[in-house]
N, C-alpha and C positions, 0 to 999 in steps of 0.2 A: 132591414135586420133578416127579414126571410129570405131576401136573397142572397143576403153574405153566407147564410147557413145553407142553405143550397148550393150554392158554388164550393164550398169548403165542401159539402157531401160529394160531390161531383168531382173535385179535385182526390179526394181520397179513394171515391170506387175506381176512377180511372189508373191513381197509382197502384191499387192491390190487383186491380186485370191487370197489369204488367205483370205483376209478379207472379203471376200464377204459372206453374211447368209441372211437365210431366218428369217423371222418375225412369230413367234411362233402363234402370234394373227394375225389373218387374217382381222378382224374388225378395226385394229388399227386405221387405218384415221377415219371412221367413229366415234371411241369413242372419239379421238382427237378433232375432230371438233365440238363434242357435249359439251365436257368438257370448248372447247373456248367459246360457245355460251352461256352456262349457268354462266360462270364466267362474259360476257360481260353485261347480265341482269341482273347477282348481284350487280354488281356496277351499273346499270344505276339506280335499286331499290334502293340501298345505297344513291345513289344522289339525289333521289328525296325524301328519308327520310330527308337526312339531308337539303335540302331544307325547306321542310315543318320544322324541327324543327327550323331552323332561323327565319323564317317568324313568328313562336309561341312564340320565346323570345322575340323578336324584340318588337312583338304586348303587350306582358305580362311587358315586360319593361316601354313601354309607358304607357300603364293603369295603375303599380304602379307609374310612376313619374307624371302622371296625378292626383292622387288622393291624393299623397304629397301633390301637388302644390294645389290642392282644399282643404286641411285641412288647410294648412300654409297659404290661403287669404283668408278662410270662418272664422276663428277666428281673424284674424288682429294682430295676434300674430307672429312676426317674432322669434320663438326660434331657439336656437342655433343647437337643436335636429333637427327640419324639415330641416333645412339649409343641414346637416352632412347625413341624410340619402338621399336627395337628391344629394349630390354630389358623396356619396358612389355608389348609384343607374347608377348614369351615369358614373362614371370611371368604374364598375365592367362592364355594358352594353357597353360600348364599348370594353372592355377586352375579353369578351367573343363572343361578335359579331364579332371582329376580328378573333381570332381563328376558329369558325366556318366558316368563310369566306376562311381562309388557307386550313381546311379541306376539303372544298368543292370545291375548287381550285387545290387540290390534286388528286380529284377524277376524276376532269374535264379534268387533263394532261394524266391518266392513260387511259384515252378510247379513 
């Protein structure tokens, strides 16, 4: 039994000795760490751009709704086109805002 484990140990040791190698690039760790830092900075920058995009989109959507409501109440005529415009702005706004927030959440999870 002991001979069997010694043989197994020797075969594993020779296998591991054959597997040892040296890297051709001595700056491998520095290059890898700099790439990791660049990727993290990129994700932070993208996340801030997405956040600014969400803010601008919600602001523009709000201004569009205010403008549509202003025209609706200024003329004192509740036309179906104005109501449909408000409804479509609301639905599209909710859908796009939800997609933006999901995208922003994906970048938060990755960091």
